[in-house]
VMD Tcl script that builds the backbone (N, CA, C; Angstrom):
set m [mol new atoms 456]
animate dup $m
set s [atomselect $m all]
$s set {name element resname resid chain x y z} {
  {N N MET 1 A 0.835 -1.199 0.000}
  {CA C MET 1 A 0.000 0.000 0.000}
  {C C MET 1 A 0.873 1.254 0.000}
  {N N GLU 2 A 1.884 1.315 0.845}
  {CA C GLU 2 A 2.747 2.496 0.890}
  {C C GLU 2 A 3.482 2.701 -0.428}
  {N N LYS 3 A 3.865 1.600 -1.081}
  {CA C LYS 3 A 4.554 1.718 -2.363}
  {C C LYS 3 A 3.638 2.379 -3.392}
  {N N MET 4 A 2.337 2.032 -3.373}
  {CA C MET 4 A 1.388 2.673 -4.287}
  {C C MET 4 A 1.218 4.140 -3.946}
  {N N LYS 5 A 1.160 4.457 -2.659}
  {CA C LYS 5 A 0.927 5.830 -2.236}
  {C C LYS 5 A 2.151 6.707 -2.499}
  {N N TYR 6 A 3.352 6.146 -2.340}
  {CA C TYR 6 A 4.603 6.872 -2.561}
  {C C TYR 6 A 5.483 6.089 -3.528}
  {N N PRO 7 A 5.113 6.040 -4.805}
  {CA C PRO 7 A 5.863 5.206 -5.759}
  {C C PRO 7 A 7.299 5.658 -6.006}
  {N N TYR 8 A 7.622 6.885 -5.640}
  {CA C TYR 8 A 8.978 7.387 -5.861}
  {C C TYR 8 A 9.845 7.313 -4.609}
  {N N GLY 9 A 9.333 6.683 -3.554}
  {CA C GLY 9 A 10.100 6.507 -2.323}
  {C C GLY 9 A 10.581 7.828 -1.745}
  {N N ALA 10 A 11.875 7.905 -1.425}
  {CA C ALA 10 A 12.459 9.100 -0.812}
  {C C ALA 10 A 12.407 10.315 -1.745}
  {N N LYS 11 A 12.278 10.071 -3.048}
  {CA C LYS 11 A 12.217 11.177 -4.013}
  {C C LYS 11 A 10.790 11.691 -4.240}
  {N N GLN 12 A 9.826 11.169 -3.486}
  {CA C GLN 12 A 8.438 11.578 -3.675}
  {C C GLN 12 A 8.248 13.092 -3.603}
  {N N PRO 13 A 8.831 13.800 -2.615}
  {CA C PRO 13 A 8.645 15.258 -2.578}
  {C C PRO 13 A 9.127 15.972 -3.847}
  {N N GLN 14 A 10.224 15.509 -4.437}
  {CA C GLN 14 A 10.722 16.106 -5.679}
  {C C GLN 14 A 9.722 15.890 -6.814}
  {N N PHE 15 A 9.191 14.683 -6.911}
  {CA C PHE 15 A 8.232 14.393 -7.968}
  {C C PHE 15 A 6.917 15.127 -7.730}
  {N N ASP 16 A 6.510 15.266 -6.465}
  {CA C ASP 16 A 5.310 16.040 -6.158}
  {C C ASP 16 A 5.457 17.467 -6.696}
  {N N ARG 17 A 6.608 18.083 -6.475}
  {CA C ARG 17 A 6.857 19.445 -6.962}
  {C C ARG 17 A 6.809 19.498 -8.490}
  {N N ARG 18 A 7.437 18.528 -9.122}
  {CA C ARG 18 A 7.484 18.525 -10.595}
  {C C ARG 18 A 6.102 18.343 -11.210}
  {N N TYR 19 A 5.326 17.411 -10.672}
  {CA C TYR 19 A 3.970 17.218 -11.197}
  {C C TYR 19 A 3.114 18.465 -10.966}
  {N N LEU 20 A 3.293 19.108 -9.829}
  {CA C LEU 20 A 2.549 20.331 -9.548}
  {C C LEU 20 A 2.974 21.446 -10.509}
  {N N GLN 21 A 4.256 21.520 -10.814}
  {CA C GLN 21 A 4.729 22.488 -11.809}
  {C C GLN 21 A 4.101 22.206 -13.165}
  {N N MET 22 A 3.992 20.922 -13.518}
  {CA C MET 22 A 3.356 20.551 -14.779}
  {C C MET 22 A 1.875 20.954 -14.781}
  {N N ALA 23 A 1.203 20.783 -13.653}
  {CA C ALA 23 A -0.205 21.177 -13.544}
  {C C ALA 23 A -0.344 22.692 -13.732}
  {N N LYS 24 A 0.610 23.466 -13.206}
  {CA C LYS 24 A 0.584 24.916 -13.383}
  {C C LYS 24 A 0.729 25.284 -14.859}
  {N N ILE 25 A 1.579 24.585 -15.559}
  {CA C ILE 25 A 1.736 24.828 -16.998}
  {C C ILE 25 A 0.459 24.424 -17.736}
  {N N TRP 26 A -0.122 23.276 -17.364}
  {CA C TRP 26 A -1.338 22.788 -18.004}
  {C C TRP 26 A -2.497 23.758 -17.811}
  {N N ALA 27 A -2.519 24.475 -16.674}
  {CA C ALA 27 A -3.574 25.452 -16.385}
  {C C ALA 27 A -3.630 26.545 -17.455}
  {N N LYS 28 A -2.518 26.798 -18.090}
  {CA C LYS 28 A -2.455 27.851 -19.112}
  {C C LYS 28 A -3.312 27.516 -20.336}
  {N N ASN 29 A -3.776 26.270 -20.461}
  {CA C ASN 29 A -4.685 25.893 -21.549}
  {C C ASN 29 A -6.098 26.423 -21.325}
  {N N SER 30 A -6.410 26.820 -20.105}
  {CA C SER 30 A -7.746 27.301 -19.775}
  {C C SER 30 A -8.028 28.641 -20.461}
  {N N TYR 31 A -9.281 28.798 -20.904}
  {CA C TYR 31 A -9.717 30.063 -21.493}
  {C C TYR 31 A -10.241 31.015 -20.425}
  {N N CYS 32 A -10.310 30.560 -19.181}
  {CA C CYS 32 A -10.824 31.395 -18.102}
  {C C CYS 32 A -9.880 32.563 -17.841}
  {N N LYS 33 A -10.463 33.728 -17.619}
  {CA C LYS 33 A -9.656 34.929 -17.380}
  {C C LYS 33 A -9.419 35.172 -15.894}
  {N N ARG 34 A -10.428 34.906 -15.067}
  {CA C ARG 34 A -10.318 35.186 -13.633}
  {C C ARG 34 A -9.304 34.290 -12.945}
  {N N ARG 35 A -9.329 33.014 -13.284}
  {CA C ARG 35 A -8.439 32.064 -12.619}
  {C C ARG 35 A -8.250 30.852 -13.523}
  {N N GLN 36 A -7.002 30.492 -13.753}
  {CA C GLN 36 A -6.688 29.308 -14.546}
  {C C GLN 36 A -6.179 28.226 -13.600}
  {N N VAL 37 A -6.808 27.050 -13.673}
  {CA C VAL 37 A -6.475 25.945 -12.783}
  {C C VAL 37 A -6.170 24.710 -13.628}
  {N N GLY 38 A -5.117 23.992 -13.248}
  {CA C GLY 38 A -4.748 22.761 -13.942}
  {C C GLY 38 A -4.697 21.591 -12.982}
  {N N ALA 39 A -4.910 20.386 -13.510}
  {CA C ALA 39 A -4.898 19.176 -12.687}
  {C C ALA 39 A -4.305 18.009 -13.471}
  {N N LEU 40 A -3.580 17.154 -12.756}
  {CA C LEU 40 A -3.052 15.906 -13.307}
  {C C LEU 40 A -3.398 14.782 -12.338}
  {N N ILE 41 A -3.765 13.634 -12.874}
  {CA C ILE 41 A -3.962 12.446 -12.043}
  {C C ILE 41 A -2.826 11.494 -12.389}
  {N N VAL 42 A -2.079 11.100 -11.354}
  {CA C VAL 42 A -0.909 10.244 -11.539}
  {C C VAL 42 A -1.104 8.959 -10.746}
  {N N LYS 43 A -0.843 7.856 -11.435}
  {CA C LYS 43 A -0.964 6.543 -10.791}
  {C C LYS 43 A 0.186 5.666 -11.273}
  {N N GLU 44 A 0.860 5.047 -10.315}
  {CA C GLU 44 A 1.963 4.143 -10.627}
  {C C GLU 44 A 2.964 4.770 -11.604}
  {N N ARG 45 A 3.367 6.008 -11.282}
  {CA C ARG 45 A 4.375 6.748 -12.049}
  {C C ARG 45 A 3.939 7.147 -13.451}
  {N N MET 46 A 2.645 7.146 -13.713}
  {CA C MET 46 A 2.142 7.548 -15.026}
  {C C MET 46 A 1.040 8.586 -14.876}
  {N N ILE 47 A 1.067 9.587 -15.733}
  {CA C ILE 47 A -0.039 10.540 -15.792}
  {C C ILE 47 A -1.166 9.828 -16.537}
  {N N ILE 48 A -2.277 9.605 -15.848}
  {CA C ILE 48 A -3.393 8.888 -16.478}
  {C C ILE 48 A -4.509 9.826 -16.918}
  {N N SER 49 A -4.465 11.085 -16.463}
  {CA C SER 49 A -5.471 12.048 -16.894}
  {C C SER 49 A -4.984 13.459 -16.592}
  {N N ASP 50 A -5.599 14.400 -17.275}
  {CA C ASP 50 A -5.282 15.810 -17.055}
  {C C ASP 50 A -6.556 16.619 -17.242}
  {N N GLY 51 A -6.537 17.828 -16.749}
  {CA C GLY 51 A -7.696 18.695 -16.927}
  {C C GLY 51 A -7.358 20.123 -16.576}
  {N N TYR 52 A -8.179 21.011 -17.058}
  {CA C TYR 52 A -8.091 22.432 -16.684}
  {C C TYR 52 A -9.511 22.970 -16.639}
  {N N ASN 53 A -9.702 24.078 -15.968}
  {CA C ASN 53 A -11.047 24.602 -15.831}
  {C C ASN 53 A -11.517 25.203 -17.163}
  {N N GLY 54 A -12.799 25.001 -17.447}
  {CA C GLY 54 A -13.361 25.517 -18.692}
  {C C GLY 54 A -14.791 25.054 -18.886}
  {N N THR 55 A -15.341 25.431 -20.010}
  {CA C THR 55 A -16.734 25.089 -20.305}
  {C C THR 55 A -16.843 23.649 -20.813}
  {N N PRO 56 A -18.026 23.045 -20.718}
  {CA C PRO 56 A -18.211 21.680 -21.214}
  {C C PRO 56 A -17.960 21.595 -22.730}
  {N N ALA 57 A -17.647 20.404 -23.202}
  {CA C ALA 57 A -17.408 20.175 -24.633}
  {C C ALA 57 A -18.603 20.683 -25.444}
  {N N GLY 58 A -18.304 21.376 -26.522}
  {CA C GLY 58 A -19.348 21.890 -27.396}
  {C C GLY 58 A -19.832 23.289 -27.053}
  {N N PHE 59 A -19.431 23.817 -25.897}
  {CA C PHE 59 A -19.810 25.165 -25.512}
  {C C PHE 59 A -18.737 26.145 -25.978}
  {N N GLU 60 A -19.102 27.424 -26.062}
  {CA C GLU 60 A -18.111 28.442 -26.404}
  {C C GLU 60 A -17.058 28.498 -25.305}
  {N N ASN 61 A -15.837 28.831 -25.666}
  {CA C ASN 61 A -14.735 28.868 -24.702}
  {C C ASN 61 A -14.677 30.214 -23.980}
  {N N VAL 62 A -15.776 30.571 -23.357}
  {CA C VAL 62 A -15.865 31.810 -22.592}
  {C C VAL 62 A -16.360 31.431 -21.200}
  {N N CYS 63 A -15.513 31.647 -20.197}
  {CA C CYS 63 A -15.836 31.200 -18.836}
  {C C CYS 63 A -16.564 32.242 -17.998}
  {N N GLU 64 A -16.432 33.521 -18.358}
  {CA C GLU 64 A -17.032 34.580 -17.553}
  {C C GLU 64 A -18.165 35.263 -18.323}
  {N N ASP 65 A -19.151 35.757 -17.567}
  {CA C ASP 65 A -20.231 36.505 -18.202}
  {C C ASP 65 A -19.798 37.957 -18.408}
  {N N GLU 66 A -20.708 38.801 -18.885}
  {CA C GLU 66 A -20.392 40.202 -19.192}
  {C C GLU 66 A -19.892 40.979 -17.979}
  {N N SER 67 A -20.331 40.566 -16.777}
  {CA C SER 67 A -19.910 41.272 -15.556}
  {C C SER 67 A -18.612 40.703 -14.971}
  {N N GLY 68 A -18.034 39.704 -15.633}
  {CA C GLY 68 A -16.772 39.126 -15.159}
  {C C GLY 68 A -16.941 37.972 -14.194}
  {N N LYS 69 A -18.196 37.584 -13.926}
  {CA C LYS 69 A -18.457 36.477 -13.001}
  {C C LYS 69 A -18.369 35.145 -13.750}
  {N N THR 70 A -17.821 34.134 -13.092}
  {CA C THR 70 A -17.696 32.812 -13.713}
  {C C THR 70 A -19.078 32.222 -13.975}
  {N N LYS 71 A -19.273 31.719 -15.194}
  {CA C LYS 71 A -20.550 31.113 -15.559}
  {C C LYS 71 A -20.774 29.855 -14.712}
  {N N PRO 72 A -22.028 29.581 -14.340}
  {CA C PRO 72 A -22.299 28.466 -13.426}
  {C C PRO 72 A -21.988 27.087 -13.993}
  {N N TYR 73 A -21.878 26.942 -15.294}
  {CA C TYR 73 A -21.626 25.632 -15.883}
  {C C TYR 73 A -20.152 25.365 -16.186}
  {N N VAL 74 A -19.265 26.271 -15.782}
  {CA C VAL 74 A -17.830 26.041 -15.972}
  {C C VAL 74 A -17.389 24.879 -15.083}
  {N N LEU 75 A -16.656 23.949 -15.675}
  {CA C LEU 75 A -16.142 22.794 -14.939}
  {C C LEU 75 A -14.790 23.111 -14.319}
  {N N HIS 76 A -14.571 22.628 -13.120}
  {CA C HIS 76 A -13.276 22.786 -12.465}
  {C C HIS 76 A -12.279 21.791 -13.053}
  {N N ALA 77 A -11.001 22.084 -12.919}
  {CA C ALA 77 A -9.935 21.245 -13.472}
  {C C ALA 77 A -10.022 19.815 -12.941}
  {N N GLU 78 A -10.288 19.658 -11.647}
  {CA C GLU 78 A -10.374 18.332 -11.039}
  {C C GLU 78 A -11.506 17.527 -11.664}
  {N N ALA 79 A -12.673 18.178 -11.852}
  {CA C ALA 79 A -13.819 17.501 -12.447}
  {C C ALA 79 A -13.502 17.073 -13.878}
  {N N ASN 80 A -12.828 17.936 -14.629}
  {CA C ASN 80 A -12.449 17.575 -15.996}
  {C C ASN 80 A -11.502 16.381 -16.014}
  {N N ALA 81 A -10.511 16.376 -15.131}
  {CA C ALA 81 A -9.554 15.263 -15.087}
  {C C ALA 81 A -10.239 13.963 -14.664}
  {N N ILE 82 A -11.125 14.026 -13.679}
  {CA C ILE 82 A -11.813 12.827 -13.188}
  {C C ILE 82 A -12.769 12.281 -14.245}
  {N N THR 83 A -13.520 13.138 -14.913}
  {CA C THR 83 A -14.443 12.639 -15.939}
  {C C THR 83 A -13.677 12.125 -17.151}
  {N N LYS 84 A -12.532 12.703 -17.431}
  {CA C LYS 84 A -11.710 12.220 -18.545}
  {C C LYS 84 A -11.180 10.811 -18.260}
  {N N VAL 85 A -10.717 10.569 -17.043}
  {CA C VAL 85 A -10.230 9.227 -16.706}
  {C C VAL 85 A -11.403 8.238 -16.676}
  {N N ALA 86 A -12.586 8.701 -16.301}
  {CA C ALA 86 A -13.763 7.822 -16.265}
  {C C ALA 86 A -14.138 7.339 -17.668}
  {N N LYS 87 A -13.844 8.150 -18.693}
  {CA C LYS 87 A -14.149 7.767 -20.074}
  {C C LYS 87 A -13.059 6.881 -20.678}
  {N N SER 88 A -11.951 6.701 -19.948}
  {CA C SER 88 A -10.842 5.897 -20.454}
  {C C SER 88 A -10.896 4.489 -19.862}
  {N N SER 89 A -9.896 3.701 -20.174}
  {CA C SER 89 A -9.812 2.354 -19.591}
  {C C SER 89 A -8.999 2.355 -18.299}
  {N N ASN 90 A -8.569 3.542 -17.843}
  {CA C ASN 90 A -7.794 3.654 -16.604}
  {C C ASN 90 A -8.709 3.758 -15.391}
  {N N SER 91 A -8.141 3.514 -14.231}
  {CA C SER 91 A -8.843 3.681 -12.960}
  {C C SER 91 A -8.042 4.650 -12.098}
  {N N SER 92 A -8.729 5.557 -11.437}
  {CA C SER 92 A -8.056 6.499 -10.549}
  {C C SER 92 A -7.941 5.969 -9.120}
  {N N GLU 93 A -8.354 4.742 -8.893}
  {CA C GLU 93 A -8.268 4.122 -7.561}
  {C C GLU 93 A -6.815 4.130 -7.089}
  {N N GLY 94 A -6.568 4.770 -5.942}
  {CA C GLY 94 A -5.228 4.812 -5.362}
  {C C GLY 94 A -4.303 5.858 -5.961}
  {N N ALA 95 A -4.802 6.688 -6.855}
  {CA C ALA 95 A -3.972 7.678 -7.546}
  {C C ALA 95 A -3.747 8.928 -6.700}
  {N N THR 96 A -2.860 9.786 -7.210}
  {CA C THR 96 A -2.615 11.107 -6.631}
  {C C THR 96 A -3.114 12.158 -7.606}
  {N N LEU 97 A -3.836 13.149 -7.087}
  {CA C LEU 97 A -4.302 14.281 -7.880}
  {C C LEU 97 A -3.412 15.472 -7.577}
  {N N TYR 98 A -2.832 16.044 -8.601}
  {CA C TYR 98 A -2.055 17.280 -8.485}
  {C C TYR 98 A -2.913 18.382 -9.075}
  {N N VAL 99 A -3.203 19.402 -8.284}
  {CA C VAL 99 A -4.083 20.477 -8.745}
  {C C VAL 99 A -3.537 21.805 -8.237}
  {N N THR 100 A -3.628 22.825 -9.063}
  {CA C THR 100 A -3.002 24.098 -8.703}
  {C C THR 100 A -3.762 24.851 -7.619}
  {N N SER 101 A -5.031 24.562 -7.441}
  {CA C SER 101 A -5.833 25.216 -6.408}
  {C C SER 101 A -6.473 24.147 -5.532}
  {N N SER 102 A -6.581 24.402 -4.243}
  {CA C SER 102 A -7.191 23.403 -3.358}
  {C C SER 102 A -8.630 23.137 -3.811}
  {N N PRO 103 A -9.062 21.896 -3.753}
  {CA C PRO 103 A -10.388 21.529 -4.259}
  {C C PRO 103 A -11.535 22.143 -3.457}
  {N N CYS 104 A -12.583 22.514 -4.178}
  {CA C CYS 104 A -13.809 22.985 -3.537}
  {C C CYS 104 A -14.577 21.771 -2.992}
  {N N MET 105 A -15.674 22.016 -2.339}
  {CA C MET 105 A -16.483 20.942 -1.752}
  {C C MET 105 A -16.990 19.972 -2.820}
  {N N GLU 106 A -17.513 20.492 -3.921}
  {CA C GLU 106 A -18.060 19.623 -4.969}
  {C C GLU 106 A -16.980 18.741 -5.585}
  {N N CYS 107 A -15.816 19.314 -5.884}
  {CA C CYS 107 A -14.731 18.515 -6.462}
  {C C CYS 107 A -14.199 17.508 -5.442}
  {N N SER 108 A -14.195 17.871 -4.178}
  {CA C SER 108 A -13.732 16.949 -3.138}
  {C C SER 108 A -14.616 15.706 -3.077}
  {N N LYS 109 A -15.915 15.878 -3.265}
  {CA C LYS 109 A -16.820 14.718 -3.299}
  {C C LYS 109 A -16.462 13.808 -4.471}
  {N N LEU 110 A -16.164 14.397 -5.623}
  {CA C LEU 110 A -15.774 13.603 -6.796}
  {C C LEU 110 A -14.449 12.875 -6.546}
  {N N ILE 111 A -13.516 13.557 -5.902}
  {CA C ILE 111 A -12.205 12.968 -5.595}
  {C C ILE 111 A -12.373 11.731 -4.706}
  {N N ILE 112 A -13.204 11.864 -3.693}
  {CA C ILE 112 A -13.466 10.743 -2.781}
  {C C ILE 112 A -14.069 9.573 -3.554}
  {N N GLN 113 A -15.088 9.853 -4.352}
  {CA C GLN 113 A -15.772 8.796 -5.095}
  {C C GLN 113 A -14.884 8.159 -6.161}
  {N N ALA 114 A -13.886 8.909 -6.661}
  {CA C ALA 114 A -12.983 8.395 -7.692}
  {C C ALA 114 A -11.895 7.495 -7.109}
  {N N GLY 115 A -11.801 7.415 -5.773}
  {CA C GLY 115 A -10.811 6.548 -5.139}
  {C C GLY 115 A -9.413 7.139 -5.082}
  {N N ILE 116 A -9.300 8.428 -5.325}
  {CA C ILE 116 A -7.999 9.101 -5.255}
  {C C ILE 116 A -7.556 9.129 -3.790}
  {N N ARG 117 A -6.290 8.807 -3.511}
  {CA C ARG 117 A -5.795 8.682 -2.132}
  {C C ARG 117 A -4.955 9.858 -1.654}
  {N N ARG 118 A -4.427 10.647 -2.585}
  {CA C ARG 118 A -3.612 11.818 -2.205}
  {C C ARG 118 A -4.005 12.994 -3.084}
  {N N VAL 119 A -3.978 14.190 -2.501}
  {CA C VAL 119 A -4.192 15.422 -3.250}
  {C C VAL 119 A -3.057 16.365 -2.886}
  {N N VAL 120 A -2.366 16.863 -3.916}
  {CA C VAL 120 A -1.265 17.795 -3.731}
  {C C VAL 120 A -1.643 19.084 -4.458}
  {N N TYR 121 A -1.580 20.226 -3.759}
  {CA C TYR 121 A -1.956 21.503 -4.367}
  {C C TYR 121 A -0.998 22.598 -3.912}
  {N N CYS 122 A -1.074 23.771 -4.588}
  {CA C CYS 122 A -0.188 24.877 -4.193}
  {C C CYS 122 A -0.937 26.143 -3.787}
  {N N ASP 123 A -2.065 26.448 -4.384}
  {CA C ASP 123 A -2.812 27.669 -4.047}
  {C C ASP 123 A -4.087 27.292 -3.311}
  {N N GLU 124 A -4.524 28.180 -2.408}
  {CA C GLU 124 A -5.742 27.881 -1.654}
  {C C GLU 124 A -6.961 28.527 -2.295}
  {N N TYR 125 A -8.034 27.748 -2.396}
  {CA C TYR 125 A -9.341 28.214 -2.848}
  {C C TYR 125 A -9.866 29.159 -1.768}
  {N N HIS 126 A -10.890 29.937 -2.075}
  {CA C HIS 126 A -11.359 30.939 -1.108}
  {C C HIS 126 A -11.878 30.364 0.201}
  {N N ASN 127 A -12.234 29.085 0.234}
  {CA C ASN 127 A -12.494 28.439 1.528}
  {C C ASN 127 A -11.934 27.021 1.474}
  {N N LEU 128 A -11.675 26.466 2.629}
  {CA C LEU 128 A -11.002 25.167 2.706}
  {C C LEU 128 A -11.935 24.030 3.133}
  {N N ASP 129 A -13.236 24.204 2.948}
  {CA C ASP 129 A -14.195 23.151 3.301}
  {C C ASP 129 A -13.908 21.858 2.544}
  {N N GLY 130 A -13.538 21.978 1.277}
  {CA C GLY 130 A -13.223 20.798 0.476}
  {C C GLY 130 A -12.028 20.041 1.017}
  {N N VAL 131 A -11.008 20.768 1.433}
  {CA C VAL 131 A -9.807 20.146 2.010}
  {C C VAL 131 A -10.174 19.407 3.293}
  {N N GLU 132 A -10.999 20.029 4.110}
  {CA C GLU 132 A -11.426 19.395 5.367}
  {C C GLU 132 A -12.205 18.112 5.089}
  {N N LEU 133 A -13.056 18.120 4.066}
  {CA C LEU 133 A -13.806 16.920 3.712}
  {C C LEU 133 A -12.860 15.801 3.270}
  {N N LEU 134 A -11.860 16.139 2.469}
  {CA C LEU 134 A -10.882 15.138 2.020}
  {C C LEU 134 A -10.164 14.507 3.209}
  {N N LYS 135 A -9.736 15.338 4.143}
  {CA C LYS 135 A -9.042 14.825 5.329}
  {C C LYS 135 A -9.962 13.921 6.141}
  {N N ARG 136 A -11.212 14.321 6.258}
  {CA C ARG 136 A -12.189 13.518 6.996}
  {C C ARG 136 A -12.377 12.144 6.351}
  {N N ALA 137 A -12.216 12.095 5.020}
  {CA C ALA 137 A -12.360 10.839 4.274}
  {C C ALA 137 A -11.075 10.007 4.294}
  {N N GLY 138 A -10.036 10.509 4.978}
  {CA C GLY 138 A -8.789 9.761 5.072}
  {C C GLY 138 A -7.857 9.950 3.883}
  {N N ILE 139 A -8.114 10.969 3.092}
  {CA C ILE 139 A -7.261 11.264 1.942}
  {C C ILE 139 A -6.138 12.184 2.396}
  {N N GLU 140 A -4.919 11.832 2.026}
  {CA C GLU 140 A -3.774 12.667 2.372}
  {C C GLU 140 A -3.816 13.939 1.528}
  {N N VAL 141 A -3.704 15.081 2.180}
  {CA C VAL 141 A -3.716 16.370 1.493}
  {C C VAL 141 A -2.398 17.078 1.790}
  {N N VAL 142 A -1.699 17.495 0.734}
  {CA C VAL 142 A -0.392 18.127 0.875}
  {C C VAL 142 A -0.411 19.467 0.158}
  {N N LYS 143 A -0.032 20.518 0.870}
  {CA C LYS 143 A 0.119 21.839 0.246}
  {C C LYS 143 A 1.602 22.094 0.041}
  {N N ILE 144 A 1.962 22.483 -1.180}
  {CA C ILE 144 A 3.355 22.794 -1.510}
  {C C ILE 144 A 3.416 24.211 -2.052}
  {N N GLU 145 A 4.300 24.997 -1.500}
  {CA C GLU 145 A 4.501 26.358 -1.997}
  {C C GLU 145 A 5.342 26.307 -3.269}
  {N N ILE 146 A 4.853 26.926 -4.322}
  {CA C ILE 146 A 5.601 26.987 -5.576}
  {C C ILE 146 A 5.564 28.442 -6.040}
  {N N ASN 147 A 6.742 29.001 -6.302}
  {CA C ASN 147 A 6.735 30.377 -6.804}
  {C C ASN 147 A 6.700 30.368 -8.324}
  {N N GLU 148 A 6.370 31.503 -8.911}
  {CA C GLU 148 A 6.196 31.610 -10.366}
  {C C GLU 148 A 7.469 31.244 -11.129}
  {N N ILE 149 A 8.612 31.659 -10.658}
  {CA C ILE 149 A 9.884 31.385 -11.348}
  {C C ILE 149 A 10.120 29.882 -11.416}
  {N N GLU 150 A 9.836 29.219 -10.314}
  {CA C GLU 150 A 10.066 27.780 -10.199}
  {C C GLU 150 A 9.156 26.971 -11.114}
  {N N SER 151 A 7.992 27.521 -11.478}
  {CA C SER 151 A 7.007 26.739 -12.224}
  {C C SER 151 A 7.266 26.707 -13.735}
  {N N PHE 152 A 8.358 27.321 -14.200}
  {CA C PHE 152 A 8.625 27.290 -15.650}
  {C C PHE 152 A 10.023 26.924 -15.982}
}
mol reanalyze $m
mol bondsrecalc $m
mol representation Tube
mol addrep $m
């Protein structure tokens, strides 16, 4: 079990930073103006899914309304990554989610149901209810500070 949770052994913290840096780069694919968020799901040393925040497939790539508020149907990066892996032949059971922003409550419920065992993030969402729910579910949550220079 520990080998699955920490497949890189003593080098796990280094790989956590690198995957989080990759998630920050992936966030740049988002069309959202207010906040760009990226996510990677990694299992057994392989990236099995990725996602960034944006509108559902087939919708215009505009995340904010005329007043600058995020449209209610915009998907979070975590939700995009989880639904993408659900459409594949992969399983997220026991995986680690790397996401640039701490998960909200709704995404945390999806993370729990997807069987993800670790969540690593760098920026905090406006409230930490989602993080608290993950911890309550026994999911390891790790916050890593990453500065802008380091992420490129």
